[in-house]
Structure formats: C-alpha cells, structure tokens
C-alpha positions as CSV (number, residue, x, y, z in Angstrom):
1,M,-5.4,29.4,13.2
2,D,-6.9,32.6,10.7
3,W,-6.7,32.1,6.4
4,E,-5.3,35.4,6.0
5,P,-3.0,35.2,2.5
6,E,-3.2,38.9,1.9
7,G,-1.5,39.1,4.9
8,D,1.5,36.8,4.5
9,A,4.7,38.6,4.1
10,S,6.4,36.5,1.7
11,V,3.8,36.8,-1.0
12,N,2.6,40.2,-2.4
13,D,-1.0,41.6,-1.4
14,E,-2.2,41.9,-4.6
15,R,-1.7,38.9,-6.5
16,V,-3.0,37.1,-3.7
17,Q,-6.6,35.6,-3.5
18,K,-8.5,37.7,-0.1
19,I,-10.1,34.8,1.9
20,K,-10.4,34.6,5.2
21,L,-10.7,30.9,6.5
22,S,-10.6,29.1,9.7
23,V,-8.2,26.4,9.7
24,G,-5.5,24.5,11.8
25,S,-2.2,23.9,11.3
26,T,1.0,22.5,12.1
27,P,4.3,24.3,12.4
28,P,5.9,22.6,9.2
29,Q,2.6,23.3,7.2
30,S,3.2,27.2,8.9
31,E,7.0,26.4,7.5
32,F,5.7,25.6,4.1
33,W,3.1,28.4,3.5
34,Q,5.7,31.3,4.7
35,N,8.1,29.9,1.8
36,D,8.5,32.2,-1.1
37,R,10.2,30.0,-3.5
38,R,9.5,29.0,-7.0
39,F,9.6,25.3,-7.0
40,R,8.9,23.7,-3.3
41,A,8.2,20.7,-1.7
42,F,6.6,18.8,1.5
43,V,8.1,15.9,2.5
44,G,5.8,14.2,5.5
45,G,5.1,10.6,7.0
46,V,1.9,8.9,6.8
47,G,-0.7,11.3,8.0
48,S,1.4,14.4,8.2
49,G,-1.1,16.7,6.5
50,K,0.4,17.0,3.3
51,T,-2.4,17.3,1.2
52,Y,-3.9,19.6,3.6
53,A,-0.7,21.6,3.3
54,G,-1.0,21.2,-0.7
55,V,-4.7,22.5,-1.3
56,L,-3.9,24.9,0.9
57,E,-1.4,26.8,-0.7
58,I,-3.9,27.3,-3.7
59,L,-5.0,29.6,-2.0
60,R,-2.1,31.1,-2.2
61,Q,-2.0,32.0,-5.6
62,P,-3.4,35.2,-7.4
63,P,-7.2,35.5,-8.4
64,G,-8.1,34.6,-12.0
65,S,-4.9,32.4,-12.4
66,R,-4.5,29.2,-13.9
67,G,-3.5,25.6,-12.4
68,A,-3.5,22.1,-12.5
69,V,-3.6,19.9,-9.5
70,I,-2.2,16.1,-10.3
71,A,-2.3,13.1,-8.6
72,P,-0.5,9.4,-9.5
73,T,-4.1,7.8,-10.9
74,Y,-7.3,8.9,-11.4
75,R,-8.6,7.0,-8.7
76,M,-6.2,8.6,-5.4
77,L,-7.3,12.4,-7.2
78,M,-11.1,11.7,-6.5
79,D,-10.8,9.7,-3.0
80,A,-7.8,11.9,-1.3
81,T,-6.6,15.3,-2.9
82,L,-10.4,16.3,-4.8
83,D,-12.3,15.1,-1.9
84,T,-9.7,17.2,0.4
85,L,-9.6,20.4,-2.5
86,M,-13.9,20.4,-2.4
87,K,-14.0,20.6,1.6
88,I,-11.2,23.5,2.1
89,F,-13.2,25.4,-1.0
90,Q,-16.9,24.5,0.4
91,Q,-16.1,26.0,4.0
92,A,-14.1,29.2,2.5
93,N,-17.4,29.5,-0.2
94,L,-14.8,29.2,-3.2
95,I,-16.7,27.0,-4.9
96,G,-17.9,28.6,-8.3
97,E,-18.2,26.5,-11.3
98,W,-18.0,22.5,-10.9
99,I,-17.5,21.1,-15.2
100,K,-17.6,17.6,-13.7
101,S,-17.1,16.5,-17.7
102,E,-14.0,18.2,-18.1
103,M,-12.8,18.2,-14.3
104,R,-12.3,21.7,-14.2
105,L,-13.6,24.1,-11.4
106,I,-14.0,27.9,-11.6
107,T,-13.4,29.2,-8.4
108,S,-15.8,32.5,-6.8
109,H,-12.4,34.5,-7.5
110,G,-11.6,33.3,-11.2
111,T,-8.9,30.8,-10.6
112,D,-9.4,27.9,-13.3
113,I,-7.9,24.7,-11.6
114,I,-7.5,21.8,-13.9
115,F,-7.9,18.4,-12.3
116,R,-5.5,15.2,-14.0
117,S,-3.8,12.0,-13.0
118,G,0.0,11.8,-13.4
119,D,0.0,7.7,-15.0
120,D,0.0,9.1,-18.6
121,P,2.3,11.5,-18.0
122,E,2.4,12.4,-21.9
123,K,-1.2,13.4,-21.7
124,L,-0.6,16.2,-19.9
125,R,1.0,18.2,-22.6
126,G,-1.3,21.6,-24.1
127,P,-2.5,23.7,-21.3
128,N,-0.1,27.0,-20.9
129,L,-0.9,27.3,-16.6
130,G,0.8,29.7,-13.8
131,W,0.9,27.3,-11.5
132,F,0.4,23.0,-10.4
133,F,0.2,21.2,-7.3
134,L,1.2,17.7,-7.4
135,D,0.0,15.0,-5.4
136,E,2.0,12.0,-3.9
137,A,4.5,13.7,-6.6
138,A,6.7,9.9,-5.1
139,M,5.0,7.6,-6.6
140,M,4.9,9.5,-9.9
141,P,7.5,9.6,-12.7
142,E,10.0,12.3,-13.3
143,L,8.6,12.6,-16.8
144,V,5.1,14.4,-14.9
145,W,7.4,17.2,-13.4
146,D,9.5,17.8,-16.3
147,I,6.3,18.0,-18.8
148,M,4.5,20.7,-16.2
149,I,7.7,22.7,-15.5
150,G,7.2,23.5,-19.5
151,R,3.7,24.1,-19.0
152,L,4.3,27.4,-17.2
153,R,4.2,29.7,-19.6
154,L,2.1,32.2,-17.3
155,D,2.1,34.2,-14.2
156,P,3.0,33.8,-11.2
157,G,5.2,30.4,-12.2
158,R,5.5,28.3,-9.3
159,A,4.8,25.0,-8.1
160,W,4.9,22.4,-5.3
161,C,4.2,19.0,-4.5
162,T,3.5,16.9,-1.6
163,T,4.2,13.5,-1.2
164,T,5.7,10.5,1.4
165,P,9.3,9.4,0.1
166,K,9.7,6.6,-1.8
167,G,13.7,5.7,-2.0
168,M,16.1,7.7,-3.4
169,N,14.0,8.6,-6.8
170,W,14.0,11.9,-8.6
171,L,12.6,14.2,-6.0
172,H,15.6,13.2,-3.5
173,R,17.8,14.4,-6.8
174,L,16.3,17.7,-7.3
175,F,15.4,18.7,-3.8
176,V,18.1,17.5,-2.0
177,T,21.4,16.9,-3.8
178,E,21.3,19.1,-6.0
179,K,20.9,22.0,-4.4
180,R,19.2,23.9,-7.3
181,E,18.6,27.8,-5.8
182,D,15.0,27.9,-6.7
183,Y,13.8,24.9,-4.9
184,S,13.0,24.5,-1.5
185,L,12.1,21.3,1.2
186,V,10.4,20.6,3.8
187,Q,10.4,17.3,6.2
188,C,8.5,16.3,9.1
189,S,7.2,13.2,10.4
190,S,3.5,12.1,11.3
191,H,4.3,12.6,14.5
192,S,4.6,16.2,13.9
193,N,0.5,16.5,13.2
194,Q,-1.3,17.1,16.6
195,F,-4.5,16.6,14.7
196,L,-4.0,12.6,14.5
197,P,-5.6,10.3,16.9
198,E,-3.4,9.0,19.2
199,Y,-4.2,4.9,18.4
200,F,-3.4,6.5,14.2
201,I,-0.1,7.0,15.2
202,K,0.5,3.5,17.6
203,S,-1.3,1.5,14.9
204,L,1.4,2.5,12.5
205,E,4.4,2.6,15.3
206,S,3.2,-0.8,16.0
207,K,3.9,-2.0,11.9
208,Y,6.8,0.1,10.6
209,K,10.6,-1.0,11.9
210,G,14.1,0.6,10.2
211,A,14.0,1.6,7.4
212,W,9.9,1.7,6.6
213,K,9.7,3.7,9.7
214,D,12.1,5.8,8.7
215,Q,10.2,6.3,5.1
216,E,6.7,6.0,6.5
217,L,6.7,7.7,10.5
218,M,9.6,9.9,9.9
219,G,8.5,11.0,6.2
220,Q,13.0,10.2,5.8
221,F,14.6,9.8,2.2
222,V,15.9,6.0,2.5
223,D,18.1,3.9,-0.1
224,W,16.4,1.2,-0.6
225,V,18.8,-1.2,-2.6
226,N,19.9,-4.3,-1.5
227,S,17.7,-4.0,1.4
228,P,15.9,-6.9,3.5
229,A,12.3,-7.0,2.9
230,Y,11.6,-9.5,6.0
231,E,14.3,-7.4,8.5
232,E,12.7,-8.9,11.8
233,F,13.6,-12.8,10.4
234,H,16.0,-14.6,12.3
235,R,17.0,-18.0,11.8
236,S,18.1,-18.4,15.2
237,L,14.3,-17.3,16.0
238,H,11.8,-18.8,13.6
239,V,13.3,-21.7,12.3
240,R,12.7,-25.2,14.6
241,K,12.9,-29.2,13.9
242,N,10.4,-31.5,14.0
243,L,7.5,-29.0,14.0
244,M,4.9,-31.7,12.9
245,E,5.1,-33.5,16.3
246,E,2.7,-30.7,16.9
247,Y,0.4,-30.9,13.9
248,R,-3.2,-31.1,15.3
249,D,-6.1,-33.3,13.5
250,R,-8.7,-31.1,15.1
251,L,-7.3,-27.7,14.4
252,P,-7.6,-25.9,11.0
253,L,-4.9,-25.6,8.5
254,K,-3.8,-22.6,6.4
255,L,-3.1,-23.4,2.8
256,C,-0.8,-20.4,1.6
257,C,-1.5,-20.4,-2.4
258,D,0.6,-18.2,-5.4
259,F,0.5,-19.2,-8.8
260,N,3.0,-18.8,-11.1
261,A,3.6,-21.6,-13.6
262,R,7.3,-22.1,-12.8
263,C,7.6,-21.8,-9.1
264,M,4.6,-22.6,-6.9
265,V,5.0,-23.0,-2.8
266,W,2.7,-23.5,-0.7
267,P,3.6,-23.6,3.5
268,V,0.3,-24.6,5.4
269,V,0.3,-23.3,8.9
270,Q,-1.3,-24.2,11.9
271,V,-2.1,-22.0,14.7
272,N,-2.2,-23.7,18.1
273,G,-3.1,-21.6,21.0
274,R,-0.8,-18.1,20.4
275,T,1.9,-20.0,18.2
276,P,1.2,-20.1,14.5
277,R,3.2,-22.7,13.3
278,V,4.1,-23.2,9.2
279,L,4.7,-27.2,9.7
280,V,5.5,-27.7,5.8
281,E,5.6,-26.2,2.3
282,I,4.8,-27.9,-1.2
283,A,6.8,-26.8,-3.7
284,Q,7.1,-27.3,-7.4
285,V,10.2,-25.4,-9.7
286,G,9.0,-26.0,-13.4
287,R,6.3,-27.4,-14.8
288,T,3.8,-26.2,-12.5
289,S,-0.4,-28.3,-11.4
290,I,-2.5,-27.2,-9.0
291,P,-4.0,-30.6,-8.9
292,Q,-0.5,-31.9,-8.1
293,M,0.1,-29.3,-5.3
294,V,-3.3,-30.1,-3.8
295,K,-2.4,-33.5,-4.3
296,E,0.7,-32.9,-2.2
297,F,-1.0,-31.6,0.3
298,R,-3.2,-34.5,0.4
299,L,-0.6,-36.6,1.1
300,A,0.5,-34.6,3.7
301,F,-2.3,-34.8,6.1
302,P,-4.9,-37.3,4.8
303,N,-7.2,-37.7,7.8
304,H,-7.3,-34.3,8.6
305,S,-10.8,-33.5,9.8
306,G,-10.5,-29.7,11.3
307,G,-10.9,-27.8,7.8
308,V,-8.6,-26.2,5.6
309,Q,-8.9,-22.9,5.2
310,V,-7.1,-21.7,1.6
311,F,-5.6,-18.2,1.2
312,G,-3.7,-16.8,-2.0
313,D,-3.1,-14.6,-4.9
314,A,-7.3,-12.5,-5.6
315,T,-5.8,-12.4,-9.5
316,G,-6.4,-16.5,-9.0
317,I,-9.8,-15.7,-8.8
318,G,-10.0,-14.7,-13.1
319,L,-10.5,-17.4,-15.6
320,A,-8.1,-19.1,-16.8
321,A,-8.5,-19.2,-20.9
322,Q,-7.0,-22.6,-21.5
323,T,-9.6,-24.5,-18.8
324,G,-12.1,-21.5,-17.8
325,Q,-12.0,-22.6,-14.6
326,T,-10.3,-20.3,-12.3
327,S,-7.0,-20.7,-10.4
328,F,-9.4,-21.3,-7.0
329,D,-12.1,-23.6,-8.7
330,A,-8.9,-25.8,-10.1
331,I,-8.1,-26.5,-5.8
332,V,-11.8,-26.3,-4.5
333,E,-12.0,-29.5,-8.1
334,A,-9.0,-31.6,-6.9
335,F,-10.1,-31.2,-2.9
336,R,-13.7,-33.1,-3.9
337,G,-13.7,-36.5,-1.8
338,Y,-11.2,-34.7,1.0
339,S,-11.6,-35.9,4.5
340,S,-12.0,-31.9,5.5
341,Y,-13.9,-29.4,4.5
342,V,-12.5,-26.6,2.2
343,E,-13.2,-22.5,2.5
344,L,-11.9,-19.8,0.3
345,M,-10.6,-17.0,2.3
346,V,-9.7,-14.6,-1.1
347,P,-10.9,-10.9,-1.1
348,K,-11.3,-10.1,-4.5
349,T,-8.3,-7.7,-4.2
350,N,-4.9,-8.4,-2.9
351,P,-3.4,-6.5,-0.5
352,T,-0.8,-3.8,-1.5
353,V,2.9,-5.7,-1.3
354,R,3.5,-3.4,1.6
355,S,0.7,-3.7,3.5
356,R,1.4,-8.2,2.8
357,V,5.6,-7.3,3.7
358,N,4.9,-5.6,7.1
359,S,2.1,-7.7,8.1
360,M,4.8,-10.8,7.8
361,N,6.8,-8.5,9.6
362,S,4.6,-8.4,12.2
363,V,3.9,-12.0,12.4
364,L,7.8,-12.6,13.1
365,R,8.1,-9.7,15.4
366,G,4.9,-11.2,17.2
367,T,2.1,-9.0,18.3
368,G,1.9,-9.2,21.7
369,E,-1.6,-11.9,21.7
370,W,0.8,-13.9,19.1
371,E,4.5,-15.2,19.9
372,P,6.6,-14.8,17.0
373,L,6.0,-17.5,13.8
374,M,8.1,-20.7,14.0
375,I,8.9,-22.8,10.9
376,D,10.4,-26.0,10.2
377,E,13.4,-26.6,9.4
378,K,12.5,-28.2,6.0
379,C,10.9,-25.2,4.6
380,E,14.0,-24.7,2.7
381,M,12.3,-22.1,0.2
382,L,10.5,-19.9,2.3
383,I,13.3,-19.6,4.5
384,R,15.5,-18.4,1.9
385,D,12.8,-16.1,0.6
386,F,12.6,-14.8,4.4
387,A,16.6,-14.4,4.3
388,F,17.1,-13.3,0.7
389,V,14.2,-11.3,-0.5
390,E,15.1,-7.5,-1.4
391,W,12.7,-4.4,-1.9
392,D,13.2,-3.0,-5.0
393,E,15.0,0.6,-5.9
394,R,11.9,2.6,-5.1
395,G,10.6,1.2,-1.6
396,T,7.8,0.1,-3.2
397,G,7.5,-3.4,-4.4
398,L,9.4,-6.8,-3.8
399,L,12.8,-6.9,-6.0
400,K,11.9,-10.1,-9.0
401,I,14.3,-11.7,-11.4
402,S,12.5,-13.0,-14.2
403,D,16.1,-14.6,-16.0
404,L,15.5,-18.5,-15.3
405,N,19.2,-18.8,-15.5
406,D,19.1,-17.1,-11.9
407,E,18.8,-19.0,-8.7
408,R,16.7,-15.8,-7.7
409,S,14.0,-16.3,-10.1
410,T,12.3,-18.5,-7.2
411,L,12.2,-16.1,-4.5
412,T,9.2,-13.7,-3.4
413,H,6.7,-17.1,-4.0
414,A,6.9,-18.5,-0.8
415,T,6.8,-15.3,1.7
416,D,4.5,-13.6,-1.1
417,A,1.9,-16.8,-0.5
418,L,2.2,-16.8,3.1
419,G,1.9,-12.6,3.5
420,Y,-1.4,-12.9,1.9
421,W,-2.6,-15.5,5.2
422,A,-0.6,-12.8,7.6
423,A,-2.4,-9.8,6.0
424,I,-6.1,-11.3,6.6
425,D,-5.9,-14.1,9.3
426,I,-4.1,-12.6,12.0
427,P,-5.6,-10.6,13.9
428,S,-3.1,-8.1,15.5
429,S,-1.3,-7.4,12.0
430,N,-4.6,-6.0,10.4
431,V,-3.8,-2.9,9.7
432,Y,-3.9,-2.0,6.0
433,I,-2.0,1.5,4.4
434,S,-3.5,2.2,1.7
435,K,-2.1,3.1,-1.9
436,N,-3.4,6.8,-0.5
437,D,-0.8,7.2,2.3
438,D,-3.1,9.3,4.3
439,N,-6.0,6.9,5.0
440,Y,-5.8,3.6,7.0
441,M,-8.2,0.8,7.2
442,E,-7.6,-1.3,10.4
443,L,-9.8,-5.1,9.2
444,P,-12.4,-6.4,12.6
445,R,-10.7,-8.5,15.2
446,E,-13.3,-10.7,16.1
447,N,-14.4,-13.8,14.0
448,E,-18.3,-12.8,13.2
449,A,-17.1,-9.5,12.6
450,R,-14.5,-10.7,10.5
451,R,-17.1,-12.4,8.4
452,Q,-19.2,-9.6,7.6
453,W,-16.3,-8.1,6.6
454,M,-15.6,-10.9,4.3
455,S,-18.6,-10.6,2.7
456,E,-17.3,-9.6,-0.1
457,L,-14.4,-12.2,-0.3
458,H,-15.6,-14.9,-3.3
459,G,-16.2,-18.3,-1.0
460,K,-16.9,-22.2,-1.7
461,R,-16.5,-25.5,0.5
462,A,-15.7,-29.0,-0.6
463,S,-16.5,-31.6,1.5
464,G,-16.1,-35.7,0.9
465,A,-20.1,-35.3,0.0
466,G,-19.5,-33.3,-2.9
467,L,-19.0,-29.1,-3.0
468,T,-21.8,-27.3,-1.7
469,G,-22.1,-23.2,-1.8
470,L,-20.5,-21.1,1.2
471,D,-22.1,-18.0,1.3
472,L,-19.9,-16.0,3.8
473,E,-22.4,-12.9,4.0
C-alpha cells in the first residue's frame, strides 16, 4: 500500500505530514491507523506487527508537533522500537537531526521526538508533549501511562500503545473493562501478519499451548491467577517406578542445579535413545551446602564413567563474598578425583523464565524427536513442583512464596533447575522468545553447532587427574 496520511478520512488534512511511503500492512494495522480516538491500544500476538503499527502512527501526527516514544527498558528501546523507527523514517527521508546525547530526533518536517525508557517512571515528568507512544506497554507499570497523560499539554493531545498482553493488568482495565469513551482497542493474533515466515508461526505453535497460546499467539488477555505453569504435566504419563534400573554407566548424566540458601533440589537426568529420564533428585532443605550436594551425587553414582554435564543458574557464575568462589567453582572443586570428567554447560545469562517454562512443557509433551520426559516416583519435590507451581498474576514470572512457614516456599527450585537443562540441551525445545516479543532466536540443533554457540559459555572440566581447562570455543 502507499502510505498517504493526508488522504486518511479520519485525520484533518492540515495537521498531517504529507509523506508518501510504500509500506505493507495487515488488516488490524489498517484498522488501528483509521481509528481516530484520542487513546488507542494495538494488542496482538508475538510478531503481529505491533511496533511497526505504532511507529507508522507517528507519521499521522502534525508537522512540528512534539512527542515521546517509550519502551520498558533502554535496551528494548534501542534494539526494537528505535531501530524500527529509524529504518522507516530513513525510507521516508524524514531524518532531520539526531541528537544522541539527548536521545532526541528532529524530523525534516520539524517534529520533535524524545526517546525514553519506562523503568523509572518518575523521570518521565517534565516535558510538555502533544502525543506519546508506549511500545510493549504491558511490561510497564500503570504509573508510566498516568504520568504521560499528564504531559499532554500541546496539540493534538493523543496517545497510543502497542503490546502483547500480560495478564489482566491495567491495560485490560482501561481498554476493556471500563469501556472509556475516548479509548479504543484493536486486537489481533500472530496469524494476522501475512508477512511472517511460515516457520516462525510453526515454531511458536509448537511452543505455546493452552493459556500461553491464547496470550502469546492469539493476543488475548488471560487471567493468570491460579494458572499452572507446567500444564503439560500428567502424573499418569510422566511418573514411573524404578527408573534407576534404566541407568547406563557409559551415557552422560545431566546434573541440573539451582542455588538457594534455604532449599536446593538438583534433578539428575540421563537421555537414553529418545527418552529423557529423571533418575534421582538430590535435595537439601534448611541450611544448604554445595559440597554436600555434590557428595550426595557421588554416593548415588560412585563409579560413573560416561561424563557429567552440569547445567544451572547463570547467576552462580558470580563470586560469593564469603568464599571468593563462584557456585560452579565449588561444584568443580567438590568433583576432584571423581571417576569421570565434569563439564559445565552454563550460559553467561539465563534464558527468561518464560523460555525455561516453555522448554520444560515441550519436554513434558514430547517433541517428535523425543519421547515425553519420565520421572522416577522418588523425585517427590520435582513432582510436587510440576503439580503445584503457578504463574504470578502478570503471567511473566512464577509465583514464589518467601514466608518460610508456608510449605509452598520450597516450590519452584526443582523445576527451575531442570528448566536450565531443558532450555539448552533438548534440541527441539530450543526456541527462545526474547523480552522483545517480536524477535526470536533458535539455537543450533547439531552438537558441533551447539558447541560453537557455547563458545560464549564458561566451562571447566574436572577429572581424576585434577582440574584442566575446558575451552568450548
């Protein structure tokens, strides 16, 4: 389509920038642009073209107007929102002056645009504006919207936001529940974007089921209160007796670690053929000790020869003030003299909670290449996690209970640990959805390619002869 704002019937000609820009559009995007309410929301699934719609809406604002573009964090602003805007504005020959030190763009038509992050809402106070645009608004607190509404002191006095929904939050209340007269909502699914490659949609459909599919693909508001995180878990399907009888000495063991001062649960996985099995869990509740956890592992597998791969929380790479060691240094040290090598498979940063949970549900469901996960019935804390861990009210994190007198305070540790393995090591589950929902990354499938990717991981190997460096590059 040709983008000619001055011909849009919903906008007065005299206040619109006269630009001709050849762009593609989806039906929901066209509906959003043609709506002339003062406050509008474009709510859609992953990859539905939300940011694109929001940026093009800037072209409908009067030449010489002053506005603000806000994303949840500075990194998201730079990587997604600003990047998209610059590409479109360059195509339209709209770049006038870019003042990086002020994060400010003055277009060739005299429109003044400032760029900010919403992670500290109080810092948004000050400028008088004619319009503003919130990208991924559901990831920001309502205070951002409230403060920015107070900045609309110039013409045309408009605001819009684009986002994938995150539970029944403030956006749902403003644009759905309260049905305010000057507010309008456009909702759409990821499928509405005909420009997405087919494999992208297929990869998301393989990852998301149930309520997650409703939110992330269909763009629907979902009530996450009391919603189970691991909805693919079924005791009758996944729990088995005597899985240690399936243990094989010459196959690698996957030691899955999470670190916590009051509760640590480390599942031990072995993949034989097409079936991943959780053979045992090593658990401590109360005062925890990494050397003691490794000792328990060594007692369970005293003469293992197939290698041990350690997966875990990337924050364990940080030095502990008390010991000057990282948690993984402590693991390697405790494995000195063991019968097999020990390999650390730990990224510099963790996958998002959502990616880990999605990967874990994929492993529970089975992926075509892999059979569904099997769990020994003696892994009581892991089974309890799968049965009772819930999403928090926003659906972006897991419900964690800090009150030690509440029996739920020991939840999430076992499945967190297992999720670090699932997100990295099970090939068919390795689709990461980043914090910028319109982008995704698929990890390499082949072992050598995965090792190339893991050149960014920290790694060491322990053997009976002592410690030797492991260079994953």
